C-alpha positions as CSV (number, residue, x, y, z in Angstrom):
1,M,10.3,11.7,5.5
2,A,6.5,11.7,5.2
3,W,6.3,12.7,8.9
4,H,8.5,15.8,8.4
5,I,6.7,16.8,5.2
6,A,3.2,16.5,6.9
7,R,4.2,18.9,9.6
8,R,5.4,21.7,7.3
9,P,2.8,24.4,6.3
10,G,0.8,22.8,3.6
11,G,2.5,19.5,4.1
12,L,-0.6,17.4,4.1
13,V,-1.5,18.7,0.6
14,A,2.0,18.0,-0.7
15,L,1.7,14.5,0.8
16,A,-1.7,14.0,-0.8
17,I,-0.4,15.1,-4.3
18,Q,2.6,12.9,-3.9
19,Y,0.7,9.9,-2.7
20,G,-1.8,10.5,-5.4
21,H,0.9,10.3,-8.1
22,M,2.3,7.2,-6.3
23,R,-0.9,5.4,-6.2
24,T,-1.5,6.1,-9.9
25,A,2.0,4.9,-10.8
26,L,1.6,1.7,-8.8
27,D,-1.9,1.0,-10.1
28,A,-1.7,-2.3,-12.1
29,R,-4.2,-0.9,-14.6
30,I,-1.8,1.7,-15.6
31,S,1.6,0.4,-14.8
32,T,0.8,-3.1,-16.0
33,G,2.1,-4.5,-12.7
34,Y,5.4,-2.7,-12.5
35,G,6.9,-3.4,-9.1
36,N,4.2,-5.8,-8.3
37,R,6.2,-7.8,-5.8
38,S,6.2,-4.9,-3.4
39,R,2.9,-3.2,-4.3
40,R,0.9,-4.5,-1.3
41,G,3.4,-3.4,1.4
42,F,3.9,0.0,-0.1
43,H,0.2,0.7,-0.5
44,G,-0.1,-0.2,3.2
45,E,2.4,2.4,4.1
46,L,0.5,4.9,2.0
47,D,-2.8,4.0,3.8
48,V,-1.0,4.6,7.2
49,E,0.2,8.1,6.3
50,T,-3.3,8.9,4.7
51,A,-5.0,7.8,7.8
52,F,-2.7,10.0,10.0
53,A,-3.7,13.0,7.9
54,A,-7.4,12.1,8.1
55,A,-7.1,11.7,11.9
56,Q,-5.5,15.2,12.1
57,A,-8.4,16.6,10.1
58,V,-10.9,15.1,12.5
59,A,-8.9,16.6,15.5
60,R,-9.0,20.1,13.9
61,L,-12.6,19.9,13.2
62,R,-13.4,18.8,16.8
63,E,-11.3,21.7,18.1
64,A,-12.9,24.2,15.9
65,T,-16.4,23.2,16.8
66,A,-15.5,22.9,20.5
67,A,-14.3,26.6,20.3
68,G,-17.7,27.6,19.0
69,E,-16.8,27.9,15.2
70,K,-19.7,27.5,12.9
71,I,-19.8,24.9,10.1
72,S,-21.3,25.0,6.5
73,G,-21.6,22.6,3.5
74,L,-23.9,20.0,2.3
75,A,-21.7,17.3,4.0
76,A,-21.6,19.2,7.4
77,R,-23.7,16.8,9.3
78,R,-22.0,13.8,7.8
79,A,-18.6,15.4,8.7
80,L,-19.7,15.9,12.3
81,V,-20.9,12.4,12.5
82,G,-17.6,11.1,11.0
83,A,-15.7,13.3,13.6
84,T,-17.7,11.8,16.5
85,S,-17.9,8.3,15.4
86,I,-14.3,7.4,16.3
87,P,-12.4,7.7,19.6
88,R,-9.9,10.4,19.8
89,F,-6.8,9.7,17.9
90,E,-4.2,8.1,20.1
91,G,-1.7,6.7,17.6
92,A,-3.9,3.6,17.0
93,L,-3.5,3.7,13.2
94,T,0.0,2.6,13.1
95,T,-0.6,-0.7,11.1
96,P,-1.8,-0.9,7.5
97,K,-4.7,-3.1,8.6
98,A,-5.9,-0.6,11.2
99,A,-5.4,2.3,8.6
100,A,-7.3,0.5,5.9
101,K,-10.2,-0.2,8.2
102,F,-10.2,3.5,9.1
103,L,-10.3,4.7,5.6
104,S,-12.8,2.2,4.5
105,R,-15.7,4.1,6.2
106,D,-16.7,5.8,2.9
107,G,-18.5,9.2,3.6
108,L,-17.2,9.4,7.2
109,V,-13.5,9.9,6.6
110,L,-12.3,13.7,6.6
111,F,-9.4,15.1,4.7
112,G,-8.1,18.6,5.3
113,N,-7.5,20.7,2.2
114,P,-6.0,24.1,3.1
115,D,-5.4,25.1,-0.5
116,S,-9.1,25.0,-1.1
117,F,-10.0,26.2,2.4
118,L,-12.1,23.2,3.3
119,I,-12.4,19.8,4.9
120,C,-13.5,17.0,2.4
121,A,-16.0,14.5,3.9
122,F,-14.9,12.1,1.3
123,K,-17.7,10.0,-0.3
124,R,-16.7,8.4,-3.5
125,D,-20.0,8.5,-5.4
126,T,-20.5,12.2,-5.0
127,A,-16.9,13.4,-5.2
128,L,-16.2,15.7,-8.1
129,C,-12.3,15.1,-8.2
130,D,-12.7,11.9,-10.2
131,P,-11.4,9.4,-7.7
132,E,-10.5,5.9,-8.9
133,P,-13.0,3.1,-8.3
134,G,-12.5,1.9,-4.8
135,A,-10.6,5.0,-3.7
136,T,-10.7,5.8,0.0
137,A,-9.2,9.3,-0.3
138,P,-9.9,12.2,-2.5
139,N,-7.6,13.5,-5.4
140,Q,-6.9,16.6,-3.4
141,F,-4.8,18.2,-6.2
142,A,-8.1,18.1,-8.3
143,C,-10.6,19.5,-5.8
144,Q,-13.6,21.0,-7.6
145,L,-15.6,24.0,-6.7
146,G,-19.2,23.0,-5.7
147,C,-18.5,19.5,-4.6
148,G,-21.1,18.2,-2.2
149,N,-18.2,16.7,0.0
150,A,-16.8,20.1,1.0
151,V,-17.2,21.5,4.5
152,R,-16.0,24.8,5.8
153,T,-15.6,26.2,9.3
154,D,-15.3,29.9,10.4
155,S,-11.4,29.4,10.2
156,H,-11.7,28.4,6.6
157,A,-13.8,31.4,5.7
158,R,-11.3,33.6,7.5
159,A,-8.3,32.1,5.7
160,A,-10.1,32.4,2.3
161,R,-10.6,36.1,2.9
162,E,-6.9,36.6,4.0
163,H,-5.8,34.7,0.8
164,A,-8.0,37.0,-1.4
165,D,-6.5,40.1,0.2
166,R,-3.0,38.8,-0.6
167,L,-4.0,38.1,-4.2
168,D,-5.4,41.7,-4.6
169,T,-2.2,43.1,-3.2
170,K,-0.2,41.0,-5.7
171,A,-2.5,42.0,-8.5
172,D,-1.7,45.7,-7.8
173,H,1.9,45.0,-8.9
174,L,1.3,43.0,-12.1
175,P,0.3,43.9,-15.6
176,Q,-3.4,44.4,-16.0
177,P,-4.3,41.2,-17.8
178,L,-2.5,39.1,-14.9
179,G,-3.8,41.4,-12.2
180,D,-7.3,41.2,-13.4
181,R,-7.1,37.3,-13.4
182,L,-5.9,37.4,-9.9
183,R,-8.6,39.7,-8.8
184,L,-11.2,37.4,-10.3
185,T,-9.6,34.6,-8.2
186,A,-9.7,36.7,-5.2
187,D,-13.4,37.5,-5.7
188,R,-14.1,33.7,-6.0
189,F,-12.4,33.1,-2.7
190,R,-14.4,35.9,-1.0
191,G,-17.5,34.3,-2.5
192,L,-16.7,31.1,-0.8
193,A,-16.3,32.9,2.5
194,E,-19.6,34.9,2.1
195,A,-21.5,31.6,1.1
196,H,-20.1,30.1,4.4
197,D,-21.2,33.0,6.4
198,S,-24.8,32.9,5.0
199,A,-25.2,29.2,5.6
200,A,-23.1,28.5,8.6
201,Q,-24.6,26.7,11.6
202,T,-23.4,25.7,15.0
203,A,-22.4,22.0,15.3
204,E,-25.6,21.4,17.4
205,E,-27.8,22.9,14.7
206,A,-26.0,21.0,11.9
207,L,-26.5,17.7,13.8
208,A,-30.2,18.4,14.7
């Protein structure tokens, strides 16, 4: 089921949300050990799916920069290092042990978040999404503006502008209070795109 969800539009975010809830529910600190007999195996399966999603984020960043797209964000260099520090994904993360090793590289594992128009170069100590102690993935449903782990490419900036245009169109058909709120959100997304444009560098410049 996870395989099919991940390949739907926005599917990786849906999985991140669902897996985030699952991990919380299965956390012994919260659940007092409910389902403890199967926790290790189930967490292993979650690690495999999370690693698959992260490997796909790496592949997309490589493709974008290879096509000449620019990159921005405080974690841009770290993201590029993370994307080049592993071999190209060839289905090698199919075991929980391999997935856990892949995800344990704090600061070098990338997670796509299309709803926030960014890639998260997840580093626990600097994440603003309040990850659990020892977390190897962000709380993508709690992504915070201004997080130092955020990285954007030209594609993210373009998508943010397109989303802002859709919000403006929708706002024109809503009562003024709701419409004004959507327009403010649209302005925020355009601001993200403009910030990217003003700070964007080529991959070579970011790695220099």
